[in-house]
C-alpha positions in Angstrom: 21.0 -22.3 -28.8 22.8 -22.8 -25.5 26.3 -23.8 -25.2 26.8 -27.0 -23.1 28.6 -25.7 -20.0 32.0 -27.0 -19.1 31.6 -29.3 -16.2 31.7 -27.3 -12.2 34.7 -27.2 -10.4 35.8 -27.0 -7.0 37.6 -23.4 -5.7 39.2 -23.7 -2.4 39.8 -20.9 0.0 43.1 -19.9 -0.7 44.1 -19.8 3.3 42.7 -22.3 4.8 42.8 -22.8 8.6 42.6 -25.5 10.7 39.8 -27.7 10.5 36.8 -26.7 12.9 33.5 -27.9 13.7 30.5 -25.9 13.5 27.5 -27.6 14.8 23.8 -26.2 13.8 21.5 -24.8 16.3 18.5 -27.0 16.6 16.3 -25.0 14.3 18.6 -25.0 11.6 18.7 -28.8 11.7 14.9 -29.7 10.5 15.4 -28.0 6.9 19.0 -27.9 6.5 19.4 -29.8 3.6 16.3 -27.2 1.6 18.0 -25.1 -1.1 18.0 -21.2 -1.6 18.3 -19.9 -5.2 19.1 -16.4 -5.9 20.1 -14.5 -9.3 21.3 -11.4 -9.9 21.9 -9.9 -13.2 24.1 -7.1 -14.6 24.9 -5.4 -17.7 28.4 -5.5 -17.9 30.8 -8.0 -18.3 32.9 -9.8 -15.5 36.0 -11.8 -16.5 35.1 -15.4 -15.1 38.9 -16.2 -14.3 39.0 -13.0 -11.9 35.8 -13.7 -10.5 36.6 -17.4 -9.6 40.1 -15.8 -8.2 38.4 -13.3 -6.0 35.9 -16.0 -4.9 38.5 -18.2 -3.6 40.3 -15.1 -1.5 36.9 -14.1 0.2 36.3 -17.9 1.0 39.1 -17.8 3.4 37.0 -15.5 5.6 33.9 -17.9 5.2 35.4 -21.3 6.2 32.0 -23.0 6.5 30.9 -22.1 2.7 33.9 -24.4 1.9 32.7 -26.9 4.4 30.5 -29.9 4.5 27.8 -31.4 6.3 28.7 -34.3 9.1 27.3 -35.8 11.7 28.8 -35.4 15.7 28.8 -35.7 19.1 28.9 -32.5 20.4 28.6 -30.9 23.8 25.7 -28.6 23.8 24.2 -26.7 27.0 20.0 -27.6 26.9 19.8 -25.6 30.1 21.6 -23.3 31.7 24.5 -24.6 33.7 24.1 -28.1 32.3 26.1 -29.5 29.5 25.6 -32.9 27.6 26.9 -34.4 24.5 23.9 -34.5 21.6 24.0 -35.7 18.1 23.7 -32.4 16.2 24.6 -32.1 12.4 27.4 -29.9 11.6 29.4 -28.3 9.2 32.8 -29.7 9.1 35.3 -27.1 7.5 37.6 -29.0 5.4 38.0 -26.5 2.6 36.7 -29.1 0.0 35.5 -25.9 -1.8 32.6 -25.0 -3.3 31.0 -25.3 -7.1 32.0 -23.2 -9.7 30.9 -23.1 -13.4 30.6 -20.6 -16.0 28.8 -21.3 -19.1 27.1 -19.0 -22.6 23.8 -18.4 -23.7 23.5 -16.9 -27.6 20.8 -14.6 -26.7 19.4 -11.8 -24.0 19.7 -12.6 -20.7 16.4 -14.3 -19.2 14.4 -12.2 -16.6 15.1 -12.7 -12.5 11.7 -11.5 -12.4 9.3 -14.1 -10.7 10.1 -17.7 -10.6 13.1 -18.5 -12.1 14.0 -22.0 -13.5 16.8 -23.7 -15.5 19.1 -21.3 -14.4 20.9 -22.7 -11.1 23.2 -25.1 -10.3 21.4 -26.3 -7.2 23.0 -27.5 -4.2 21.5 -30.9 -3.6 23.0 -33.9 -2.2 24.6 -32.0 0.7 23.3 -35.1 3.0 26.1 -35.6 5.8 28.3 -38.4 5.3 31.1 -39.8 7.6 33.6 -38.8 5.9 32.6 -35.3 5.0 32.6 -35.9 1.3 29.2 -34.9 0.7 28.0 -31.9 -2.1 29.0 -28.7 -1.8 26.7 -26.4 0.9 27.4 -23.3 -2.1 27.1 -23.6 -5.6 28.0 -20.7 -8.0 27.3 -20.5 -11.5 28.0 -17.9 -14.0 25.8 -17.4 -17.1 27.3 -15.2 -20.1 24.9 -13.7 -22.7 25.2 -10.9 -25.0 23.8 -7.8 -23.6 24.9 -8.9 -19.9 25.7 -11.7 -17.3 23.6 -13.3 -14.6 25.3 -14.8 -11.2 23.3 -17.6 -9.3 23.5 -18.9 -6.4 22.3 -21.9 -4.9 22.9 -22.5 -1.0 21.7 -24.9 2.0 19.4 -23.3 4.0 21.8 -24.9 6.8 24.9 -23.2 5.7 23.7 -19.6 6.3 19.8 -17.4 5.3 20.3 -14.6 3.1 21.1 -12.3 5.7 24.3 -14.6 6.4 24.9 -14.9 2.4 24.8 -11.3 1.9 27.9 -11.1 4.4 29.5 -13.4 2.3 28.6 -11.4 -1.2 29.6 -7.9 0.1 33.1 -9.7 1.1 33.1 -11.3 -2.2 32.5 -7.8 -3.7 35.4 -6.0 -2.1 38.0 -8.7 -2.7 36.9 -8.5 -6.5 37.3 -4.7 -6.7 40.7 -4.8 -4.6 39.0 -3.9 -1.6 39.8 -5.4 2.2 37.0 -7.7 2.9 35.5 -6.2 5.6 34.9 -8.2 9.1 35.4 -12.1 9.6 32.5 -13.9 10.0 31.2 -15.6 13.7 30.4 -19.0 13.4 29.2 -19.1 17.1 25.8 -20.8 16.5 25.6 -22.9 19.4 26.7 -19.8 21.8 23.4 -18.0 20.3 21.4 -21.0 20.7 22.4 -21.2 24.7 21.5 -17.3 24.9 18.2 -17.5 23.5 17.2 -20.9 25.2 18.7 -20.7 28.4 18.4 -16.9 29.4 16.1 -15.6 32.0 13.7 -13.0 30.6 12.3 -10.2 32.4 8.6 -10.3 31.4 6.6 -8.1 29.8 3.0 -8.1 29.2 3.5 -7.1 25.7 5.0 -10.1 25.1 1.5 -12.3 24.6 0.3 -10.2 21.7 3.2 -11.5 20.0 2.5 -14.9 20.5 -0.6 -17.1 19.2 -1.6 -19.9 21.9 -3.2 -22.5 19.5 -2.3 -25.9 21.0 -0.6 -27.9 18.6 -2.3 -31.6 17.9 -1.4 -34.3 15.5 -4.5 -34.1 14.5 -4.6 -30.7 13.0 -1.0 -31.3 11.9 -2.1 -33.8 9.5 -5.1 -32.1 8.5 -3.0 -28.9 7.6 -0.4 -30.9 5.8 -3.3 -32.9 4.1 -4.9 -29.2 3.0 -1.3 -28.4 1.6 -0.7 -30.8 -0.9 -4.4 -30.6 -2.0 -3.7 -26.9 -2.7 -2.1 -25.6 -5.5 0.6 -22.9 -5.7 0.6 -19.5 -7.6 3.2 -16.9 -7.3 2.5 -13.1 -8.3 5.3 -10.8 -8.7 4.7 -7.0 -7.5 7.1 -4.0 -8.7 7.2 -1.0 -6.5 9.5 2.0 -7.8 11.7 2.8 -5.0 10.8 6.6 -5.2 7.9 5.6 -4.8 7.8 3.4 -1.7 10.4 6.2 -0.4 7.3 8.9 -0.8 5.4 6.1 0.8 7.2 5.8 3.5 7.1 9.3 4.4 3.4 9.8 3.8 2.6 7.2 5.6 5.2 8.6 8.5 3.3 11.9 8.9 0.0 10.2 9.0 1.3 8.2 12.2 3.1 11.2 13.5 -0.3 12.9 13.0 -2.3 10.1 15.0 0.7 10.4 17.6 1.4 6.6 17.0 4.8 7.6 16.6 7.7 9.9 17.7 8.3 13.0 15.3 11.6 11.5 14.9 10.7 8.3 13.6 10.0 7.2 10.3 8.8 3.9 9.0 11.0 1.5 7.1 10.4 0.2 3.4 9.7 -3.0 4.7 7.2 -1.9 7.1 5.1 0.2 4.3 5.4 -2.7 2.0 3.6 -5.3 4.7 1.3 -2.7 5.1 0.7 -2.5 1.2 -0.1 -6.3 0.8 -2.3 -6.1 3.9 -4.3 -3.3 2.0 -4.2 -5.2 -1.3 -5.9 -8.5 0.4 -9.1 -6.4 1.4 -9.7 -7.7 4.6 -7.9 -8.0 8.4 -5.5 -11.2 8.5 -3.5 -12.9 11.1 -0.3 -12.6 10.4 3.5 -13.7 11.4 6.6 -12.1 11.1 10.1 -13.5 10.3 12.9 -11.4 12.2 16.7 -11.7 12.5 17.7 -11.1 16.0 21.3 -11.0 15.6 22.0 -7.3 16.6 19.2 -7.9 19.2 21.6 -10.1 21.2 25.2 -8.4 19.7 25.8 -11.4 17.3 26.2 -8.9 14.5 28.2 -10.8 12.0 26.8 -14.2 12.6 27.0 -16.8 9.7 24.2 -19.2 10.1 20.2 -19.3 10.3 19.1 -16.9 12.9 15.5 -15.9 12.6 12.8 -16.3 14.8 8.7 -15.5 14.4 6.7 -12.6 16.0 3.0 -12.6 15.4 0.4 -9.7 15.0 -2.9 -9.5 13.9 -3.3 -6.8 11.4 -6.3 -4.7 10.2 -6.8 -4.0 7.0 -6.2 -0.5 6.6 -2.4 0.5 5.8 -2.2 3.1 8.0 -3.2 1.2 10.6 -1.7 -2.1 9.8 1.4 0.1 9.7 1.1 1.4 13.1 0.7 -2.0 14.3 4.0 -3.4 12.6 6.1 -0.5 14.0 4.5 -0.4 18.0 4.3 -4.4 18.3 7.6 -5.6 16.5 9.6 -2.9 17.9 9.2 -4.7 21.1 10.6 -8.1 19.4 13.3 -6.3 17.6 15.0 -4.8 20.5 14.1 -6.9 23.4 16.1 -9.8 23.8 14.0 -11.3 26.6 10.9 -11.4 23.9 13.5 -14.5 22.5 13.9 -16.2 25.3 10.5 -15.8 26.8 9.4 -17.3 23.1 11.8 -19.9 23.4 10.3 -20.8 27.0 6.8 -21.0 25.4 7.9 -23.8 22.5 9.4 -26.0 25.3 6.4 -25.8 27.4 3.3 -24.9 25.3 3.8 -25.8 21.4 1.2 -24.2 19.3 -0.4 -25.1 15.9 0.3 -22.4 13.3 -2.6 -20.0 12.4 -1.4 -17.1 10.5 -3.0 -16.8 7.5 0.0 -14.6 5.6 3.8 -14.6 7.0 6.0 -11.5 5.7 10.0 -12.0 5.6 11.9 -9.0 4.8 15.7 -9.5 2.9 15.9 -5.6 2.1 19.0 -5.4 3.5 20.2 -8.9 3.2 19.8 -8.5 -0.6 20.7 -4.8 -1.2 22.1 -4.8 -4.8 23.9 -1.4 -4.1 26.3 -3.6 -2.0 26.7 -6.6 -4.7 28.9 -4.7 -7.5 31.6 -6.7 -9.3 32.7 -3.9 -11.0 29.5 -2.1 -12.2 25.9 -2.0 -10.8 24.0 -4.9 -10.2 20.4 -4.2 -12.1 17.9 -7.1 -10.4 17.9 -10.2 -8.6 15.2 -13.2 -8.2 14.7 -16.1 -6.6 14.5 -19.6 -8.0 11.3 -22.0 -8.5 12.8 -24.0 -5.9 12.0 -22.0 -3.0 8.4 -21.7 -3.8 8.1 -25.6 -4.1 9.7 -25.6 -0.6 6.3 -24.2 0.5 4.1 -26.7 -1.0 6.6 -29.8 -0.2 7.5 -29.3 3.3 4.1 -29.2 5.5 6.6 -29.2 8.3 9.1 -26.2 7.6 11.0 -24.6 9.8 8.6 -22.6 12.7 5.8 -24.8 11.5 5.3 -22.4 8.2 3.9 -25.3 6.3 0.4 -25.7 6.2 0.1 -21.7 6.4 -2.5 -20.4 3.6 -0.1 -17.3 2.7 3.4 -16.0 2.3 5.2 -13.0 1.1 9.4 -12.3 0.3 9.8 -8.7 0.0 13.3 -8.4 -2.0 15.3 -5.2 -2.8 16.3 -5.6 -6.5 16.9 -2.9 -9.0 15.1 -3.7 -12.7 15.8 -2.0 -15.6 15.4 -4.9 -18.3 12.4 -6.0 -20.5 10.4 -8.1 -18.4 10.7 -11.9 -20.1 9.8 -15.1 -19.5 12.6 -18.1 -18.6 11.5 -19.0 -22.8 12.5 -15.8 -23.9 9.1 -14.9 -24.4 8.1 -11.3 -24.0 5.6 -10.2 -21.6 2.8 -7.4 -22.5 4.6 -4.9 -20.7 8.0 -3.5 -20.4 9.5 -2.0 -17.3 9.0 2.0 -16.8 12.0 2.7 -14.8 12.2 6.5 -14.1 15.7 8.4 -14.8 17.2 10.5 -11.9 18.7 13.7 -12.9 21.2 14.2 -16.3 22.3 10.6 -15.7 20.1 8.9 -17.8 21.8 5.2 -17.7 21.4 5.4 -13.8 19.7 2.8 -12.5 16.4 3.3 -10.2 15.8 0.7 -7.2 12.8 -0.9 -7.2 10.7 -3.2 -4.6 9.8 -6.8 -5.7 7.4 -9.0 -3.8 7.0 -12.5 -4.9 4.1 -13.5 -2.9 2.8 -17.1 -2.5 -0.7 -17.7 -2.4 -2.2 -21.1 -1.7 -6.0 -21.2 -2.8 -8.5 -23.8 -3.4 -8.1 -25.7 -7.0 -10.5 -24.0 -9.6 -9.7 -20.5 -8.0 -7.7 -17.7 -9.7 -4.3 -17.3 -8.5 -4.4 -13.8 -7.5 -6.4 -10.4 -9.0 -2.9 -8.7 -8.8 0.6 -8.8 -10.8 2.6 -6.6 -13.2 1.3 -2.7 -12.7 -0.3 -2.8 -16.1 -4.1 -3.4 -15.6 -4.4 -6.3 -18.2 -4.6 -9.6 -18.7 -1.3 -10.9 -18.9 -0.9 -14.9 -19.1 1.2 -16.4 -16.4 3.8 -17.9 -18.6 6.6 -18.0 -15.8 4.8 -20.6 -13.5 5.0 -23.5 -16.4 8.0 -24.9 -15.5 7.0 -25.2 -11.3 6.4 -28.5 -11.0 3.2 -30.0 -9.0 1.5 -26.8 -10.0 -2.1 -27.0 -11.6 -2.8 -24.0 -14.1 -6.2 -24.0 -15.4 -6.6 -20.4 -15.0 -3.9 -19.4 -16.9 -5.0 -15.3 -17.5 -5.6 -13.4 -14.4 -7.0 -9.8 -14.7 -4.1 -8.4 -13.1 -3.8 -4.7 -11.7 -1.1 -2.9 -9.5 -0.7 -3.3 -5.7 0.0 -0.1 -5.0 -2.8 1.4 -6.7 -5.0 -1.1 -5.4 -3.6 -0.1 -1.7 -4.3 3.4 -2.5 -7.5 3.8 -4.3 -9.2 0.7 -2.4 -10.5 -0.7 -5.8 -10.0 -4.1 -4.8 -11.8 -7.1 -5.7 -14.9 -7.1 -3.7 -15.0 -10.4 -1.5 -18.4 -12.5 -2.0 -19.6 -11.0 1.3 -18.5 -7.3 0.5 -21.7 -5.2 0.8 -23.6 -4.3 -2.5 -23.0 -1.1 -4.3 -26.3 -0.2 -6.1 -28.7 0.1 -3.0 -26.2 2.3 -1.5 -25.9 4.6 -4.6 -30.0 4.2 -5.2 -30.4 5.7 -1.2 -27.7 8.2 -1.7 -29.6 10.2 -4.5 -33.0 9.3 -3.2 -31.8 11.3 0.5 -29.8 13.6 -1.4 -33.2 14.6 -3.5 -35.4 14.6 -0.6 -33.2 16.7 1.6 -33.7 19.5 -1.1 -37.3 19.7 -0.4 -37.8 20.6 3.3 -34.7 23.2 2.0 -36.8 24.9 -0.4 -39.8 24.6 1.5 -38.2 26.9 4.3 -36.9 29.3 1.3 -40.5 29.4 0.4 -41.9 30.6 3.1 -39.1 32.8 4.3 -37.0 33.6 0.8 -34.2 35.6 3.3 -33.1 32.4 5.8 -30.3 30.7 3.8 -28.1 32.6 6.2 -30.6 31.2 9.3 -31.0 28.0 7.8 -27.0 27.6 8.1 -26.7 29.3 11.3 -29.2 26.2 12.8 -26.9 23.7 11.0 -23.9 25.2 12.7 -25.2 24.8 15.9 -26.8 21.4 15.3 -23.0 20.5 14.7 -21.6 21.9 17.3 -24.4 20.4 19.6 -23.9 16.9 18.1 -20.0 16.9 19.3 -20.2 19.1 22.4 -19.8 16.4 24.8 -16.1 15.6 23.0 -15.5 19.3 22.7 -12.4 19.8 25.4 -10.6 16.7 23.9 -11.1 18.1 20.0 -9.9 21.4 21.5 -6.7 20.6 23.9 -5.7 17.4 22.0 -5.5 18.6 18.3 -3.8 16.9 15.7 -4.2 19.6 12.9 -2.1 22.5 13.5 -3.8 26.0 14.5 -2.4 27.4 11.3 -4.4 25.0 8.8 -8.0 25.2 10.9 -7.5 29.0 10.7 -7.4 28.3 6.8 -10.0 25.9 6.4 -12.3 28.4 8.8 -11.6 31.2 6.9 -12.4 29.5 3.4 -15.3 27.8 5.0 -16.6 31.0 5.9 -16.0 32.6 2.8 -18.1 29.7 0.7 -21.3 30.0 3.2 -21.1 33.7 3.5 -21.0 33.9 -0.4 -23.4 30.7 -1.0 -26.0 32.0 1.3 -26.0 35.8 0.0 -26.6 34.8 -3.2 -29.1 32.2 -2.2 -31.1 35.3 -1.2 -30.5 37.2 -4.3 -31.1 34.5 -7.6 -33.9 32.0 -7.5 -32.6 28.5 -5.7 -32.7 26.5 -9.4 -30.7 29.2 -11.0 -28.0 28.9 -7.7 -28.1 24.9 -8.3 -27.5 25.5 -11.8 -24.5 28.0 -11.2 -23.1 25.5 -8.9 -22.2 23.2 -11.5 -19.5 25.3 -12.3 -17.3 23.4 -9.5 -16.4 21.4 -12.4 -14.9 24.3 -14.3 -13.7 26.2 -11.3 -11.8 22.6 -10.1 -10.3 22.3 -13.4 -8.9 26.1 -13.0 -7.9 25.6 -9.2 -6.0 22.0 -9.9 -4.2 23.6 -12.7 -2.9 26.9 -11.1 -1.7 24.9 -7.1 -0.9 21.5 -8.6 -0.3 21.7 -12.3 -2.6 19.0 -13.2 -3.3 18.9 -17.0 -6.5 17.3 -18.7 -7.2 16.1 -22.0 -8.8 17.8 -24.8 -12.0 15.8 -24.5 -12.0 16.4 -20.8 -12.2 20.2 -21.5 -14.2 19.8 -24.3 -16.7 17.9 -21.6 -16.0 21.5 -19.2 -16.9 23.5 -22.3 -19.9 22.2 -23.1 -20.8 22.8 -19.2 -20.2 25.5 -19.2 -22.2 26.5 -22.4 -25.3 24.6 -20.9 -25.1 26.7 -17.6 -24.6 29.9 -19.5 -27.6 29.3 -22.2 -30.1 28.0 -18.5 -29.1 31.1 -16.9 -29.7 33.6 -19.6 -33.0 31.9 -20.4 -33.9 32.5 -16.4 -32.8 36.2 -16.5 -34.8 36.7 -19.6 -37.9 35.3 -17.9 -37.4 37.5 -14.7 -36.5 40.4 -16.7 -39.7 40.3 -19.1 -42.1 39.7 -16.0 -40.9 42.8 -14.7 -43.0 46.1 -15.1 -40.9 48.6 -14.0 -37.9 49.3 -15.0 -36.5 50.3 -11.8 -37.4 47.0 -10.6 -35.4 45.2 -13.5 -32.5 47.3 -13.0 -32.3 46.0 -9.5 -32.9 42.4 -10.7 -30.4 42.6 -12.9 -28.0 44.2 -10.5 -28.9 41.5 -8.4 -28.6 38.6 -10.7 -24.8 39.8 -11.6 -23.8 40.4 -8.2 -25.7 37.1 -7.2 -23.6 34.9 -9.9 -20.1 36.4 -9.2 -21.2 35.3 -5.4 -21.8 31.7 -6.5 -18.6 31.6 -8.3 -16.4 33.1 -5.5 -18.1 30.4 -3.2 -17.2 28.1 -5.7 -13.4 29.0 -6.0 -13.6 29.1 -1.6 -14.8 25.6 -1.8 -12.4 24.3 -4.1 -9.1 25.5 -2.1 -11.2 24.2 1.1 -11.2 21.0 0.1 -7.3 21.1 -0.9 -6.6 22.5 2.1 -8.6 19.7 4.2 -6.7 17.4 1.8 -3.2 18.3 2.7 -3.9 18.7 5.9 -5.1 15.1 6.4 -2.2 13.8 4.6 0.6 15.7 6.6 -1.1 14.7 10.1 -3.7 12.0 9.6 -7.6 12.0 8.8 -9.3 13.8 12.0 -12.6 14.3 10.4 -14.5 15.2 13.6 -11.9 17.2 14.8 -12.1 19.3 11.1 -15.6 19.7 11.2 -16.3 20.6 14.8 -13.3 23.2 14.8 -14.6 24.8 11.4 -18.0 25.1 12.6 -17.2 26.4 16.0 -15.0 29.1 14.7 -17.4 29.9 11.8 -20.1 30.8 14.0 -18.1 33.5 15.7 -16.5 34.6 12.5 -19.6 34.7 9.9 -22.5 35.2 12.0 -21.8 38.3 14.3 -21.0 40.5 11.4 -24.3 39.4 9.9 -26.6 39.2 12.9 -29.2 41.8 11.0 -30.3 38.3 9.0 -29.8 36.0 11.9 -31.1 37.3 15.3 -34.3 39.4 13.6 -35.5 35.7 12.3 -35.0 34.2 15.6 -37.1 36.7 17.3 -39.5 37.0 14.4 -39.7 33.0 14.2 -40.2 33.1 18.2 -42.9 35.5 18.3 -45.3 34.4 15.2 -44.1 30.7 15.2 -45.0 29.0 11.9 -45.4 25.4 12.9 -45.1 24.6 9.0 -41.6 26.3 8.5 -40.5 24.9 12.0 -40.9 21.6 11.0 -39.5 22.1 7.5 -36.3 23.7 9.3 -35.9 20.7 11.4 -36.5 17.9 8.4 -34.2 20.4 6.7 -31.1 20.0 9.1 -31.9 16.1 9.8 -32.0 15.7 6.0 -28.7 17.1 5.6 -26.9 14.8 8.1 -28.7 11.8 6.4 -27.6 12.8 3.1 -24.0 13.2 4.2 -24.1 10.0 5.9 -25.6 8.0 2.8 -23.2 9.9 0.5 -20.2 8.5 2.6 -21.8 5.4 2.7 -22.1 5.1 -1.0 -18.4 6.9 -1.7 -17.0 4.1 0.8 -18.8 1.0 -1.3 -17.8 2.3 -5.0 -15.8 0.2 -7.2 -14.1 3.5 -8.5 -13.9 7.6 -8.3 -15.6 7.7 -11.2 -18.9 6.1 -10.4 -18.6 8.1 -7.4 -18.8 11.0 -9.6 -21.9 9.7 -11.7 -24.1 8.8 -9.1 -23.1 12.8 -7.9 -23.9 14.4 -10.7 -27.3 11.9 -11.1 -27.9 13.5 -7.7 -27.3 16.8 -8.7 -29.6 17.0 -11.9 -32.7 15.3 -9.9 -32.2 17.9 -7.4 -32.1 20.9 -10.0 -35.1 19.4 -11.7 -36.7 19.0 -8.6 -36.1 22.3 -7.4 -37.7 23.8 -10.9 -40.6 22.2 -10.3 -41.2 22.7 -6.9 -41.2 26.7 -7.6 -43.5 26.5 -10.2 -45.7 28.0 -11.2 -44.3 29.9 -13.9 -42.7 27.0 -15.1 -38.7 27.4 -16.1 -38.5 28.9 -19.7 -37.7 26.4 -22.8 -34.3 27.8 -22.9 -33.5 26.5 -19.3 -34.4 22.9 -19.9 -32.3 22.7 -22.9 -29.6 24.1 -21.0 -30.0 21.5 -18.5 -29.7 18.9 -21.4 -26.8 20.4 -22.4 -25.3 20.5 -19.4 -26.0 16.8 -18.6 -24.8 15.8 -21.8 -21.4 18.2 -21.1 -21.1 16.3 -18.0 -21.4 12.9 -19.4 -18.7 13.9 -22.0 -16.5 14.6 -19.3 -17.0 11.8 -17.1 -16.5 9.6 -20.4 -13.4 11.5 -21.4 -11.8 11.1 -18.0 -12.5 6.9 -18.3 -10.6 7.1 -21.5 -7.8 8.6 -20.5 -4.7 6.2 -20.0 -3.6 5.8 -16.4 0.1 6.3 -16.4 2.4 4.9 -13.7 2.4 6.3 -10.0 4.9 8.4 -9.6 6.2 10.2 -5.9 4.3 13.4 -6.3 1.2 11.4 -6.9 1.0 9.4 -4.3 -2.2 10.0 -2.7 -5.5 8.2 -1.7 -8.7 9.4 -3.4 -10.9 8.2 -1.3 -10.4 11.3 0.7 -11.7 13.5 -2.4 -14.8 11.5 -2.0 
């Protein structure tokens, strides 16, 4: 049971200066009495008296923290060169003190994940009084538990934003450790306000893309306020491993460099990556706004106050494109003081109605726990529930944020504790925190995204959450006031996995998957018919068909050939490897179709599953479960059974011994060629995947370069199999074969388009594999029937049945394998594999 805490005491600065008056800017006054609550958790013990003494020393460098709100007539400069007196809310730096309390709790530390209730001594009652004796603007509470402590800070938003409180926390930590507190804070808020409002900006056309122009009306504002009051609030917490986020930043940066969207020296920040992932998880393009700190932009690096502005951007659903838009457009606002001066003039002359669907605010640097060190590492931080209530109860928030349907706040934190609720009840999952090196106790930084989603009554809060993929009760929300919770359970899935695998909950207007899958199977099976009809009329024509397909692909991209060659995204060395592997695949596969029946070639092509397992283990050390390997073994047995049956039937039909020997030799060579072609295809897929991850997805460039170079590498050495057929087909045209050749090339294009459409709509990679398995089996069955008579022997059908059983066993085993937490070396986009 918790012990009743002592009464709060006031801590004053040890070295108080003269009383000064710090006027607030106009943007700071509207919600100056709103509070922001942040808690920091650590495992070590800090002496409360020593912490209070260091607090008193640190307050000497931040006089506003010990002040009180008052309302005074002060001189301001509403226009350049014009000074007038205006009533302004001010901070009277009278060293009245901050509240400090210390209490003990007989139990484990409450979790700081999600909305925190019941921990804070909230900074309420800060309204301005004439005598300057209102409530403290900053309240500090130290909660001592069995396994550590929690430091809870509650401060008025009129005092400072999180960046300003970050300055204060760093100075407090330095003082507590006996170090110099660092540079003093600046209190020139009105000076910065004048620089923003009274500047003469140099106009830039790019500014218009960072500012929406919907005109504001009282009716629209009232409608937004009514909608906000009718909506309900849900808070979901996402956890991203710090190493994983760093790997994602490098991966996104490589893709953007490959598309020439950023310079080679640039790397995306963690905040930009996190924002892009959130947009991707929403599954649609959104109109967004971003809170940006412009202290550094105007040269007021150490200003202690509330210094932020809004920049508007329209973000696409794709995470890479969204990251590019965030970097390119927001960099203009970050670097240009002219933009903020221009935007201030727009607010004066043409006020607008907020129209963003989501607003982002990054506190990565402000809440950097590596700098919050009171004699030991800080293991976590979190926001109080009052912040989320502020969004629902104040439709007229600063910058007219109220009424916007979404808000996402990114906070840098470390988390190594068990995920718990405020009441001490365990969630269904513990935090999986990787350890670095030999220091197993070293805490690993993570990013926490606290997302506020206002949705219509009766809908789910959000189909994402803690990264365990299970239904978890939202117990942490039960203490929030004015929140209706009818849907206590939501299917939760990791944000990072949703963003990278595109396994999103489909919207109501999403295109259906089943028709696309059926269409892909039908077209894929039908494409085999003209191909085999050509082989039946001209058995030695596989390489000739491949030559015609190369010409068709090159001709289709011929109008963009110059740009594809001269403006390459992928380096030549990657193109060379892709071309060599592609030529190897084409040559061996075409020759195998000459030596073997088409049905046997298609049967042996299913060895790609086994070849893929071997290649992935040899090159990438990817391991498989026993059930998966057992499925591969069954597939291999089925292939061997069916192949042996076909070979025996062929030998029985052969009458001459020499012919039988030649047939046996061709069969062995053909099987080896199919195996080599499968290895080449596996290596080709890996090379293309690596190239796309490093330099961006240039699909058209890769296909064009591969076929353009391949036509000069493969076919000259084997022109005896292509050239004579061109002459023969020209001199003695068989219009039936020509028609089937055209149908084969056309249906191949259609089959590839249908397969890509099916993969894009597929809810998972497993479903894509299942559809492809059905398609391959249907093709095999159709080819065997086309080649009849004679019909394949019974052993062929039994081997095919075993092959199908093994494939289904492998897919079932893959579905049963538990998904491990995403590691930095496994962050990829499986959509590319499709």
